[in-house]
C-alpha positions as CSV (number, residue, x, y, z in Angstrom):
1,M,18.4,1.1,12.4
2,E,18.4,1.9,8.7
3,S,18.1,-1.8,7.8
4,L,14.9,-2.0,10.0
5,A,13.4,1.0,8.2
6,A,14.4,-0.5,4.8
7,L,12.9,-3.8,5.7
8,L,9.7,-2.0,6.8
9,L,9.5,-0.3,3.4
10,V,9.8,-3.6,1.6
11,V,7.2,-5.3,3.9
12,V,4.7,-2.5,3.3
13,G,5.5,-2.0,-0.4
14,V,5.3,-5.5,-1.7
15,P,1.7,-6.2,-0.8
16,H,0.7,-2.8,-2.3
17,A,2.5,-3.6,-5.5
18,V,1.2,-7.1,-5.8
19,W,-2.4,-6.6,-4.6
20,P,-3.1,-2.9,-5.2
21,F,-6.9,-3.0,-5.6
22,E,-7.3,-5.1,-2.4
23,A,-5.2,-2.5,-0.5
24,A,-7.3,0.3,-2.0
25,K,-10.5,-1.5,-1.0
26,L,-9.2,-2.0,2.5
27,R,-8.6,1.7,2.7
28,E,-12.1,2.5,1.5
29,R,-13.5,0.2,4.2
30,I,-11.5,1.9,6.9
31,D,-12.6,5.3,5.6
32,A,-16.2,4.2,5.8
33,V,-16.1,3.5,9.5
34,G,-18.3,6.0,11.2
35,S,-19.9,6.9,7.9
36,R,-23.5,6.3,6.8
37,R,-22.3,4.2,3.9
38,S,-21.4,0.6,4.4
39,G,-17.7,-0.4,3.9
40,S,-18.7,-3.4,1.8
41,E,-20.6,-1.1,-0.6
42,S,-17.7,1.2,-1.3
43,E,-15.5,0.5,-4.2
44,P,-12.1,2.2,-4.8
45,K,-11.5,4.3,-7.9
46,E,-9.4,2.8,-10.7
47,W,-6.7,5.5,-10.2
48,A,-6.4,4.5,-6.5
49,G,-5.4,0.9,-7.5
50,R,-2.9,2.2,-10.0
51,L,-1.4,4.6,-7.5
52,N,-1.1,1.8,-4.9
53,R,0.8,-0.3,-7.4
54,V,3.2,2.5,-8.4
55,L,3.8,3.6,-4.8
56,G,4.2,0.1,-3.5
57,A,6.7,-0.7,-6.2
58,G,8.6,2.5,-5.4
59,L,8.6,1.8,-1.7
60,S,9.9,-1.7,-2.3
61,L,12.7,-0.5,-4.6
62,V,13.8,2.1,-2.1
63,G,13.7,-0.5,0.6
64,V,15.8,-3.0,-1.4
65,A,18.3,-0.3,-2.3
66,L,18.7,0.7,1.3
67,L,19.2,-2.9,2.3
68,I,21.9,-3.3,-0.3
69,V,23.7,-0.1,0.7
70,A,23.4,-0.7,4.5
C-alpha cells in the first residue's frame, strides 16, 4: 500500500515540477468555473508557478524515497 502512495506522489509531482506554469494555469481555469471571468483570460501569478515547481519536486523526491525504502 505504501508503494502505491509513493507511486502516486511521483506521478503527481513530476508534471508539477516539469510544467509548473501549465499546472498553475489549469488551476486558474478550474477556479474560474462559475465565475464571471473567463478561464482563458486568467493568468497565474509568477509565484504560483515557482511554488508548483518546488512542491512538485518535493513530492517526487518523497515518492522516490518511499519507493526505495519500501
